[in-house]
GUNU-978473 format. One record per residue: y, z, x of N, C-alpha, C in turn. Coordinates in nm, 3 decimals, m for minus. Layout:
<rs>
R, Y, Z, X, Y, Z, X, Y, Z, X
...
</rs>
This chain:
<rs>
R, m2.200, m0.371, 1.688, m2.101, m0.462, 1.627, m1.964, m0.397, 1.629
R, m1.863, m0.469, 1.674, m1.728, m0.415, 1.687, m1.667, m0.388, 1.550
R, m1.592, m0.278, 1.540, m1.522, m0.245, 1.417, m1.372, m0.267, 1.434
R, m1.337, m0.361, 1.524, m1.197, m0.394, 1.552, m1.157, m0.516, 1.470
R, m1.044, m0.505, 1.401, m0.988, m0.617, 1.326, m0.859, m0.656, 1.398
R, m0.855, m0.778, 1.451, m0.741, m0.822, 1.531, m0.643, m0.906, 1.450
R, m0.519, m0.865, 1.454, m0.409, m0.940, 1.396, m0.331, m1.007, 1.509
R, m0.230, m1.085, 1.476, m0.157, m1.158, 1.579, m0.079, m1.065, 1.672
R, m0.026, m0.953, 1.619, 0.058, m0.868, 1.702, 0.008, m0.724, 1.714
R, m0.104, m0.693, 1.655, m0.165, m0.562, 1.670, m0.312, m0.572, 1.633
R, m0.386, m0.466, 1.659, m0.525, m0.463, 1.617, m0.557, m0.329, 1.554
R, m0.658, m0.330, 1.469, m0.697, m0.212, 1.394, m0.841, m0.174, 1.429
R, m0.857, m0.053, 1.480, m0.990, 0.004, 1.498, m1.025, 0.078, 1.369
R, m1.130, 0.034, 1.301, m1.168, 0.092, 1.173, m1.278, 0.198, 1.185
R, m1.313, 0.233, 1.308, m1.421, 0.328, 1.331, m1.396, 0.460, 1.259
R, m1.492, 0.504, 1.180, m1.482, 0.632, 1.113, m1.396, 0.632, 0.988
R, m1.340, 0.518, 0.950, m1.254, 0.513, 0.831, m1.339, 0.495, 0.705
R, m1.312, 0.576, 0.604, m1.389, 0.569, 0.479, m1.369, 0.435, 0.410
R, m1.248, 0.382, 0.417, m1.217, 0.253, 0.357, m1.169, 0.157, 0.464
R, m1.227, 0.039, 0.470, m1.193, m0.060, 0.570, m1.075, m0.146, 0.521
R, m1.027, m0.231, 0.611, m0.921, m0.325, 0.574, m0.969, m0.413, 0.459
R, m0.883, m0.431, 0.359, m0.919, m0.511, 0.243, m0.801, m0.594, 0.196
R, m0.827, m0.683, 0.104, m0.723, m0.774, 0.055, m0.609, m0.698, m0.010
R, m0.640, m0.592, m0.086, m0.535, m0.514, m0.152, m0.430, m0.468, m0.051
R, m0.478, m0.410, 0.059, m0.386, m0.355, 0.157, m0.300, m0.459, 0.224
R, m0.359, m0.570, 0.266, m0.280, m0.670, 0.337, m0.181, m0.740, 0.243
R, m0.217, m0.754, 0.116, m0.121, m0.812, 0.021, 0.000, m0.720, 0.004
R, m0.026, m0.590, m0.011, 0.086, m0.497, m0.024, 0.170, m0.495, 0.104
R, 0.103, m0.493, 0.219, 0.177, m0.493, 0.345, 0.265, m0.614, 0.364
R, 0.223, m0.728, 0.310, 0.299, m0.852, 0.325, 0.404, m0.871, 0.215
R, 0.381, m0.811, 0.098, 0.472, m0.832, m0.016, 0.575, m0.722, m0.035
R, 0.546, m0.601, 0.008, 0.637, m0.490, m0.017, 0.775, m0.522, 0.038
R, 0.878, m0.492, m0.040, 1.014, m0.527, 0.002, 1.115, m0.431, m0.059
R, 1.217, m0.403, 0.019, 1.328, m0.320, m0.029, 1.449, m0.347, 0.060
R, 1.492, m0.474, 0.063, 1.600, m0.511, 0.152, 1.554, m0.496, 0.297
R, 1.633, m0.422, 0.375, 1.596, m0.390, 0.512, 1.585, m0.238, 0.521
R, 1.470, m0.183, 0.483, 1.459, m0.037, 0.469, 1.472, 0.035, 0.603
R, 1.547, 0.146, 0.602, 1.561, 0.226, 0.723, 1.441, 0.318, 0.741
R, 1.392, 0.373, 0.630, 1.281, 0.468, 0.635, 1.177, 0.434, 0.530
R, 1.051, 0.427, 0.574, 0.939, 0.391, 0.487, 0.832, 0.499, 0.496
R, 0.772, 0.530, 0.382, 0.659, 0.623, 0.376, 0.537, 0.549, 0.324
R, 0.426, 0.559, 0.398, 0.298, 0.502, 0.356, 0.206, 0.618, 0.318
R, 0.173, 0.629, 0.189, 0.090, 0.738, 0.139, m0.056, 0.695, 0.137
R, m0.141, 0.770, 0.209, m0.282, 0.733, 0.220, m0.298, 0.612, 0.310
R, m0.252, 0.623, 0.433, m0.242, 0.507, 0.522, m0.377, 0.446, 0.558
R, m0.487, 0.523, 0.549, m0.618, 0.467, 0.583, m0.623, 0.423, 0.728
R, m0.657, 0.299, 0.752, m0.663, 0.245, 0.888, m0.525, 0.231, 0.952
R, m0.420, 0.233, 0.870, m0.284, 0.214, 0.918, m0.233, 0.073, 0.907
R, m0.310, m0.016, 0.844, m0.273, m0.157, 0.843, m0.142, m0.183, 0.770
R, m0.118, m0.118, 0.657, 0.006, m0.142, 0.583, 0.125, m0.095, 0.665
R, 0.115, 0.024, 0.724, 0.224, 0.076, 0.806, 0.256, m0.018, 0.922
R, 0.154, m0.071, 0.987, 0.176, m0.162, 1.100, 0.237, m0.294, 1.054
R, 0.192, m0.346, 0.940, 0.250, m0.469, 0.888, 0.398, m0.451, 0.855
R, 0.433, m0.336, 0.798, 0.573, m0.311, 0.764, 0.657, m0.291, 0.890
R, 0.601, m0.225, 0.991, 0.672, m0.209, 1.117, 0.698, m0.345, 1.181
R, 0.603, m0.437, 1.169, 0.622, m0.572, 1.223, 0.728, m0.647, 1.143
R, 0.722, m0.637, 1.011, 0.815, m0.714, 0.927, 0.959, m0.665, 0.936
R, 0.976, m0.535, 0.954, 1.110, m0.476, 0.952, 1.136, m0.408, 1.086
R, 1.194, m0.479, 1.183, 1.204, m0.428, 1.320, 1.296, m0.308, 1.339
R, 1.379, m0.276, 1.240, 1.468, m0.161, 1.252, 1.419, m0.041, 1.170
R, 1.301, m0.054, 1.113, 1.248, 0.047, 1.021, 1.168, 0.154, 1.095
R, 1.182, 0.278, 1.048, 1.095, 0.386, 1.092, 0.993, 0.413, 0.981
R, 0.866, 0.414, 1.018, 0.759, 0.429, 0.920, 0.690, 0.565, 0.941
R, 0.673, 0.637, 0.832, 0.594, 0.759, 0.833, 0.467, 0.734, 0.753
R, 0.353, 0.768, 0.812, 0.224, 0.744, 0.746, 0.150, 0.876, 0.731
R, 0.099, 0.903, 0.610, 0.022, 1.025, 0.588, m0.117, 0.988, 0.537
R, m0.215, 1.072, 0.571, m0.354, 1.046, 0.534, m0.428, 1.179, 0.518
R, m0.494, 1.198, 0.405, m0.560, 1.324, 0.375, m0.690, 1.344, 0.453
R, m0.762, 1.236, 0.482, m0.890, 1.245, 0.552, m0.865, 1.259, 0.701
R, m0.910, 1.368, 0.761, m0.874, 1.399, 0.899, m0.927, 1.296, 0.998
R, m1.052, 1.252, 0.979, m1.108, 1.154, 1.072, m1.035, 1.021, 1.062
R, m1.006, 0.979, 0.940, m0.931, 0.855, 0.921, m0.791, 0.867, 0.979
R, m0.727, 0.982, 0.959, m0.592, 1.004, 1.012, m0.591, 0.991, 1.164
R, m0.692, 1.045, 1.230, m0.700, 1.035, 1.376, m0.711, 0.890, 1.420
R, m0.792, 0.811, 1.348, m0.807, 0.670, 1.383, m0.677, 0.596, 1.361
R, m0.609, 0.622, 1.248, m0.480, 0.557, 1.221, m0.379, 0.589, 1.329
R, m0.372, 0.716, 1.370, m0.277, 0.756, 1.474, m0.306, 0.682, 1.605
R, m0.434, 0.665, 1.639, m0.471, 0.591, 1.759, m0.427, 0.445, 1.747
R, m0.445, 0.387, 1.628, m0.402, 0.248, 1.608, m0.252, 0.234, 1.625
R, m0.176, 0.329, 1.574, m0.030, 0.325, 1.588, 0.009, 0.338, 1.735
R, m0.050, 0.435, 1.803, m0.013, 0.462, 1.942, m0.051, 0.347, 2.034
R, m0.150, 0.268, 1.995, m0.193, 0.155, 2.077, m0.110, 0.029, 2.050
R, m0.023, 0.034, 1.952, 0.054, m0.085, 1.911, 0.191, m0.089, 1.979
R, 0.253, m0.205, 1.971, 0.389, m0.220, 2.026, 0.493, m0.156, 1.936
R, 0.451, m0.105, 1.821, 0.543, m0.040, 1.727, 0.532, 0.112, 1.732
R, 0.465, 0.164, 1.834, 0.432, 0.307, 1.840, 0.555, 0.397, 1.829
R, 0.668, 0.353, 1.886, 0.787, 0.439, 1.886, 0.857, 0.444, 1.751
R, 0.806, 0.365, 1.654, 0.870, 0.365, 1.521, 0.776, 0.410, 1.409
R, 0.656, 0.456, 1.444, 0.560, 0.501, 1.343, 0.518, 0.644, 1.373
R, 0.531, 0.730, 1.273, 0.483, 0.868, 1.283, 0.363, 0.885, 1.191
R, 0.265, 0.964, 1.235, 0.140, 0.979, 1.161, 0.108, 1.126, 1.140
R, 0.069, 1.161, 1.016, 0.038, 1.299, 0.982, m0.092, 1.304, 0.901
R, m0.184, 1.388, 0.946, m0.308, 1.410, 0.872, m0.286, 1.520, 0.770
R, m0.233, 1.484, 0.656, m0.192, 1.582, 0.556, m0.203, 1.522, 0.417
R, m0.230, 1.607, 0.318, m0.232, 1.562, 0.179, m0.089, 1.542, 0.128
R, m0.075, 1.459, 0.028, 0.056, 1.431, m0.028, 0.127, 1.558, m0.071
R, 0.054, 1.649, m0.139, 0.117, 1.768, m0.192, 0.160, 1.867, m0.084
R, 0.108, 1.850, 0.038, 0.145, 1.940, 0.148, 0.251, 1.879, 0.240
R, 0.283, 1.753, 0.220, 0.377, 1.684, 0.307, 0.521, 1.721, 0.270
R, 0.602, 1.748, 0.372, 0.742, 1.783, 0.351, 0.830, 1.685, 0.428
R, 0.889, 1.589, 0.360, 0.971, 1.489, 0.429, 1.102, 1.548, 0.479
R, 1.157, 1.486, 0.581, 1.284, 1.530, 0.637, 1.396, 1.431, 0.608
R, 1.363, 1.322, 0.540, 1.463, 1.220, 0.510, 1.425, 1.149, 0.381
R, 1.521, 1.098, 0.304, 1.485, 1.015, 0.188, 1.433, 0.880, 0.234
R, 1.358, 0.816, 0.146, 1.292, 0.689, 0.181, 1.348, 0.573, 0.099
R, 1.369, 0.462, 0.168, 1.410, 0.339, 0.100, 1.290, 0.270, 0.036
R, 1.173, 0.294, 0.092, 1.051, 0.230, 0.044, 0.934, 0.326, 0.062
R, 0.858, 0.347, m0.045, 0.733, 0.422, m0.040, 0.623, 0.328, m0.087
R, 0.517, 0.318, m0.009, 0.408, 0.227, m0.044, 0.277, 0.304, m0.048
R, 0.182, 0.253, m0.125, 0.049, 0.313, m0.127, m0.053, 0.215, m0.184
R, m0.168, 0.209, m0.119, m0.287, 0.145, m0.173, m0.378, 0.260, m0.213
R, m0.355, 0.319, m0.330, m0.416, 0.449, m0.362, m0.556, 0.435, m0.420
R, m0.629, 0.548, m0.427, m0.752, 0.548, m0.505, m0.717, 0.518, m0.650
R, m0.802, 0.443, m0.719, m0.760, 0.401, m0.853, m0.871, 0.400, m0.956
R, m0.990, 0.446, m0.924, m1.095, 0.453, m1.025, m1.072, 0.576, m1.112
R, m1.008, 0.556, m1.227, m0.975, 0.667, m1.315, m1.090, 0.697, m1.410
R, m1.128, 0.826, m1.418, m1.226, 0.872, m1.516, m1.351, 0.784, m1.514
R, m1.401, 0.758, m1.393, m1.520, 0.673, m1.379, m1.625, 0.749, m1.300
R, m1.745, 0.694, m1.293, m1.849, 0.755, m1.211, m1.802, 0.758, m1.066
R, m1.819, 0.871, m1.001, m1.767, 0.885, m0.866, m1.873, 0.852, m0.762
R, m1.827, 0.813, m0.645, m1.916, 0.778, m0.535, m1.980, 0.905, m0.479
R, m2.108, 0.898, m0.442, m2.177, 1.015, m0.390, m2.132, 1.049, m0.248
R, m2.074, 0.955, m0.176, m2.019, 0.980, m0.044, m1.883, 1.048, m0.061
R, m1.870, 1.172, m0.013, m1.749, 1.251, m0.038, m1.624, 1.183, 0.017
R, m1.632, 1.127, 0.138, m1.513, 1.065, 0.196, m1.475, 0.938, 0.121
R, m1.574, 0.858, 0.079, m1.543, 0.739, 0.001, m1.492, 0.778, m0.138
R, m1.543, 0.889, m0.192, m1.494, 0.936, m0.322, m1.346, 0.972, m0.313
R, m1.306, 1.038, m0.205, m1.166, 1.073, m0.186, m1.080, 0.948, m0.174
R, m1.133, 0.846, m0.104, m1.057, 0.724, m0.079, m1.046, 0.636, m0.204
R, m1.146, 0.642, m0.294, m1.152, 0.545, m0.404, m1.121, 0.603, m0.542
R, m1.153, 0.731, m0.562, m1.149, 0.786, m0.697, m1.037, 0.887, m0.713
R, m0.976, 0.888, m0.830, m0.868, 0.980, m0.858, m0.857, 1.001, m1.008
R, m0.756, 1.075, m1.051, m0.725, 1.086, m1.193, m0.575, 1.079, m1.208
R, m0.528, 1.083, m1.330, m0.385, 1.061, m1.356, m0.300, 1.170, m1.293
R, m0.357, 1.288, m1.266, m0.280, 1.394, m1.202, m0.231, 1.351, m1.065
R, m0.316, 1.274, m0.993, m0.274, 1.223, m0.862, m0.150, 1.137, m0.876
R, m0.150, 1.047, m0.973, m0.035, 0.959, m0.991, 0.088, 1.037, m1.038
R, 0.068, 1.139, m1.120, 0.181, 1.224, m1.159, 0.246, 1.285, m1.035
R, 0.161, 1.334, m0.943, 0.215, 1.392, m0.821, 0.291, 1.291, m0.737
R, 0.237, 1.170, m0.727, 0.303, 1.066, m0.651, 0.435, 1.025, m0.715
R, 0.435, 1.008, m0.847, 0.556, 0.967, m0.917, 0.664, 1.074, m0.908
R, 0.625, 1.199, m0.922, 0.722, 1.308, m0.912, 0.787, 1.311, m0.774
R, 0.705, 1.294, m0.671, 0.759, 1.297, m0.536, 0.841, 1.172, m0.507
R, 0.799, 1.059, m0.557, 0.879, 0.938, m0.537, 1.016, 0.954, m0.602
R, 1.020, 1.010, m0.720, 1.147, 1.032, m0.788, 1.240, 1.121, m0.706
R, 1.181, 1.219, m0.637, 1.260, 1.312, m0.557, 1.293, 1.257, m0.418
R, 1.203, 1.176, m0.360, 1.216, 1.135, m0.221, 1.283, 1.000, m0.201
R, 1.287, 0.916, m0.306, 1.348, 0.784, m0.290, 1.500, 0.792, m0.285
R, 1.560, 0.703, m0.207, 1.704, 0.684, m0.214, 1.739, 0.626, m0.351
R, 1.867, 0.630, m0.391, 1.904, 0.576, m0.523, 1.860, 0.431, m0.546
R, 1.858, 0.351, m0.441, 1.818, 0.210, m0.454, 1.676, 0.186, m0.403
R, 1.602, 0.294, m0.376, 1.470, 0.281, m0.317, 1.364, 0.235, m0.415
R, 1.242, 0.213, m0.363, 1.136, 0.157, m0.445, 1.001, 0.215, m0.403
R, 0.920, 0.252, m0.504, 0.780, 0.288, m0.486, 0.696, 0.166, m0.520
R, 0.612, 0.123, m0.428, 0.535, 0.000, m0.450, 0.387, 0.026, m0.427
R, 0.307, m0.011, m0.528, 0.165, 0.021, m0.532, 0.084, m0.104, m0.562
R, m0.040, m0.109, m0.514, m0.134, m0.214, m0.555, m0.244, m0.147, m0.636
R, m0.264, m0.198, m0.759, m0.352, m0.131, m0.855, m0.421, m0.234, m0.945
R, m0.534, m0.198, m1.005, m0.589, m0.281, m1.112, m0.487, m0.288, m1.227
R, m0.482, m0.398, m1.300, m0.380, m0.415, m1.403, m0.372, m0.301, m1.506
R, m0.487, m0.255, m1.555, m0.485, m0.149, m1.657, m0.426, m0.020, m1.602
R, m0.458, 0.011, m1.477, m0.403, 0.132, m1.414, m0.255, 0.114, m1.387
R, m0.215, m0.005, m1.343, m0.073, m0.033, m1.319, 0.008, m0.014, m1.446
R, m0.044, m0.061, m1.560, 0.027, m0.045, m1.687, 0.041, 0.102, m1.722
R, m0.065, 0.179, m1.702, m0.060, 0.321, m1.733, 0.039, 0.394, m1.643
R, 0.037, 0.362, m1.516, 0.128, 0.426, m1.421, 0.273, 0.389, m1.452
R, 0.298, 0.262, m1.485, 0.434, 0.220, m1.517, 0.488, 0.292, m1.640
R, 0.403, 0.310, m1.740, 0.446, 0.382, m1.861, 0.481, 0.527, m1.829
R, 0.397, 0.594, m1.752, 0.424, 0.733, m1.717, 0.548, 0.744, m1.629
R, 0.566, 0.649, m1.539, 0.683, 0.649, m1.453, 0.812, 0.645, m1.534
R, 0.813, 0.560, m1.636, 0.932, 0.546, m1.719, 0.954, 0.666, m1.811
R, 0.847, 0.712, m1.873, 0.860, 0.819, m1.974, 0.881, 0.956, m1.912
R, 0.817, 0.982, m1.799, 0.817, 1.117, m1.743, 0.905, 1.136, m1.620
R, 0.931, 1.027, m1.546, 0.994, 1.045, m1.415, 1.119, 0.960, m1.392
R, 1.163, 0.888, m1.493, 1.286, 0.812, m1.483, 1.281, 0.696, m1.384
R, 1.161, 0.643, m1.363, 1.144, 0.530, m1.272, 1.115, 0.404, m1.353
R, 1.197, 0.303, m1.338, 1.180, 0.179, m1.412, 1.093, 0.081, m1.333
R, 1.033, m0.012, m1.404, 0.959, m0.119, m1.337, 1.061, m0.220, m1.285
R, 1.071, m0.231, m1.154, 1.165, m0.324, m1.093, 1.109, m0.466, m1.090
R, 0.984, m0.477, m1.048, 0.916, m0.607, m1.048, 0.766, m0.584, m1.040
R, 0.693, m0.691, m1.067, 0.548, m0.683, m1.065, 0.490, m0.820, m1.029
R, 0.389, m0.821, m0.944, 0.319, m0.943, m0.909, 0.176, m0.932, m0.961
R, 0.136, m1.025, m1.044, m0.002, m1.032, m1.093, m0.083, m1.118, m0.996
R, m0.187, m1.059, m0.937, m0.267, m1.126, m0.835, m0.395, m1.178, m0.899
R, m0.418, m1.309, m0.888, m0.537, m1.373, m0.942, m0.626, m1.420, m0.827
R, m0.756, m1.414, m0.846, m0.847, m1.470, m0.746, m0.833, m1.622, m0.743
R, m0.836, m1.686, m0.862, m0.826, m1.831, m0.875, m0.724, m1.865, m0.983
R, m0.662, m1.980, m0.971, m0.560, m2.021, m1.067, m0.615, m2.034, m1.208
R, m0.743, m2.067, m1.219, m0.803, m2.087, m1.351, m0.836, m1.956, m1.422
R, m0.829, m1.843, m1.351, m0.868, m1.715, m1.410, m0.771, m1.674, m1.520
R, m0.825, m1.615, m1.625, m0.742, m1.568, m1.735, m0.671, m1.437, m1.705
R, m0.734, m1.353, m1.623, m0.680, m1.220, m1.600, m0.665, m1.192, m1.450
R, m0.558, m1.122, m1.413, m0.541, m1.085, m1.272, m0.641, m0.978, m1.231
R, m0.668, m0.972, m1.101, m0.757, m0.869, m1.047, m0.680, m0.748, m0.996
R, m0.555, m0.768, m0.961, m0.467, m0.661, m0.915, m0.324, m0.689, m0.958
R, m0.246, m0.583, m0.970, m0.102, m0.595, m0.985, m0.035, m0.521, m0.871
R, 0.067, m0.579, m0.814, 0.151, m0.508, m0.719, 0.276, m0.467, m0.796
R, 0.297, m0.337, m0.804, 0.395, m0.278, m0.895, 0.506, m0.212, m0.815
R, 0.630, m0.242, m0.850, 0.746, m0.180, m0.786, 0.822, m0.097, m0.889
R, 0.846, 0.030, m0.856, 0.914, 0.123, m0.944, 1.031, 0.186, m0.871
R, 1.141, 0.208, m0.943, 1.256, 0.270, m0.879, 1.354, 0.324, m0.980
R, 1.462, 0.382, m0.930, 1.562, 0.444, m1.015, 1.660, 0.342, m1.072
R, 1.674, 0.230, m1.005, 1.765, 0.126, m1.052, 1.719, m0.008, m0.996
R, 1.788, m0.114, m1.039, 1.753, m0.248, m0.995, 1.719, m0.337, m1.113
R, 1.689, m0.463, m1.083, 1.650, m0.556, m1.188, 1.521, m0.507, m1.252
R, 1.508, m0.532, m1.381, 1.399, m0.470, m1.457, 1.293, m0.570, m1.498
R, 1.167, m0.538, m1.463, 1.053, m0.607, m1.521, 1.027, m0.748, m1.476
R, 1.081, m0.791, m1.362, 1.056, m0.926, m1.314, 0.908, m0.942, m1.280
R, 0.845, m1.046, m1.331, 0.701, m1.067, m1.310, 0.677, m1.204, m1.250
R, 0.586, m1.210, m1.155, 0.544, m1.336, m1.096, 0.393, m1.333, m1.075
R, 0.335, m1.450, m1.051, 0.191, m1.463, m1.030, 0.163, m1.505, m0.887
R, 0.048, m1.462, m0.836, 0.006, m1.498, m0.701, m0.144, m1.527, m0.704
R, m0.185, m1.638, m0.643, m0.325, m1.680, m0.644, m0.380, m1.675, m0.501
R, m0.495, m1.610, m0.484, m0.553, m1.593, m0.350, m0.628, m1.716, m0.302
R, m0.711, m1.776, m0.390, m0.797, m1.887, m0.349, m0.764, m2.016, m0.423
R, m0.762, m2.127, m0.348, m0.753, m2.259, m0.411, m0.886, m2.291, m0.477
R, m0.994, m2.267, m0.405, m1.129, m2.268, m0.461, m1.215, m2.181, m0.371
R, m1.336, m2.155, m0.409, m1.419, m2.061, m0.336, m1.430, m2.102, m0.188
R, m1.395, m2.009, m0.101, m1.403, m2.034, 0.042, m1.277, m2.089, 0.104
R, m1.177, m2.123, 0.022, m1.052, m2.180, 0.075, m0.933, m2.104, 0.017
R, m0.857, m2.039, 0.105, m0.740, m1.965, 0.060, m0.630, m2.061, 0.013
R, m0.552, m2.013, m0.081, m0.441, m2.093, m0.133, m0.332, m2.107, m0.027
R, m0.247, m2.207, m0.044, m0.133, m2.224, 0.046, m0.042, m2.101, 0.041
R, m0.026, m2.043, m0.078, 0.060, m1.925, m0.091, 0.005, m1.808, m0.010
R, m0.126, m1.789, m0.012, m0.189, m1.679, 0.064, m0.175, m1.704, 0.214
R, m0.199, m1.826, 0.256, m0.187, m1.859, 0.398, m0.042, m1.841, 0.445
R, 0.052, m1.883, 0.364, 0.194, m1.869, 0.400, 0.234, m1.722, 0.409
R, 0.187, m1.642, 0.315, 0.221, m1.501, 0.310, 0.172, m1.427, 0.434
R, 0.053, m1.465, 0.482, m0.011, m1.388, 0.589, m0.015, m1.460, 0.723
R, 0.058, m1.568, 0.736, 0.053, m1.647, 0.859, 0.108, m1.572, 0.980
R, 0.197, m1.476, 0.960, 0.249, m1.399, 1.072, 0.154, m1.289, 1.117
R, 0.045, m1.271, 1.042, m0.047, m1.160, 1.069, m0.187, m1.206, 1.106
R, m0.245, m1.295, 1.029, m0.384, m1.334, 1.048, m0.399, m1.440, 1.156
R, m0.486, m1.417, 1.250, m0.510, m1.512, 1.358, m0.562, m1.645, 1.304
R, m0.642, m1.642, 1.198, m0.701, m1.765, 1.144, m0.597, m1.857, 1.081
R, m0.478, m1.805, 1.055, m0.372, m1.889, 0.997, m0.268, m1.928, 1.102
</rs>
C-alpha cells in the first residue's frame, strides 16, 4: 500500500515517519499568517507538509524546517527536494535546542507534541513525536522570543487546555502576547473545541478569537474547511 499523500501542487511520502499527515498539521499550514513573511521556521516538520503548504502560500518566502527524528528528517528533506519549492526550503535533522538560526523569523510554526504529564507511548519514535512536558514549551517560547522579528509571530496547534497553559507562560515569562486564536470544533453543535490554533508575538492586536468548524455533519466537510483547503486537497 502506497504511503504517498498527493496534494494539488506537491506530494508527501510518509514512509518511515513516526507521525503521518493529520488534520492538525494541514489546518496550521493553511491558517498560519504573518503578512508576507520573508523567513519562516517550521519546528518539528515531520513529513514536511506544513513547510510545503507555507512555501506554496507565500511565493517569496524562504522556509527552514527542523526535525529531531533522523529518519523522519530524511523523508522530509526528500519531500522538499522533490517539490517545485525545493529552492526555497532548507531542511535540518536537528533538535530545537541544537539549532542555530542565521536570520530572524517573521513566522515560526509548530505542530508540536502535546501530551503533557500523561502515559507515554511505548514506541520510542511515536513518544518523541507525541509526548512532551512544559520544559519543551519553555524552550520553544524562549527561542521564539529571541528569534522572532519585532512584528513576528509564533503559531501553534494545540489542545485547548495546553494552548491556555502555553499562552499564560508566554505572557508571564517571555513577553509574548496572544495575538489571535482560532478555536477548532469538529461539529458546530459541539460545546468544546478539539484544538486551538494560537498566535503569540511581541506586538500586534491582542486576543482576537474566532471559531472554525471542520464538519457540517459526519462524513461531510464544512464549506469553511473546503474553502480553506481547496488550493491543496485534490478532493476539493
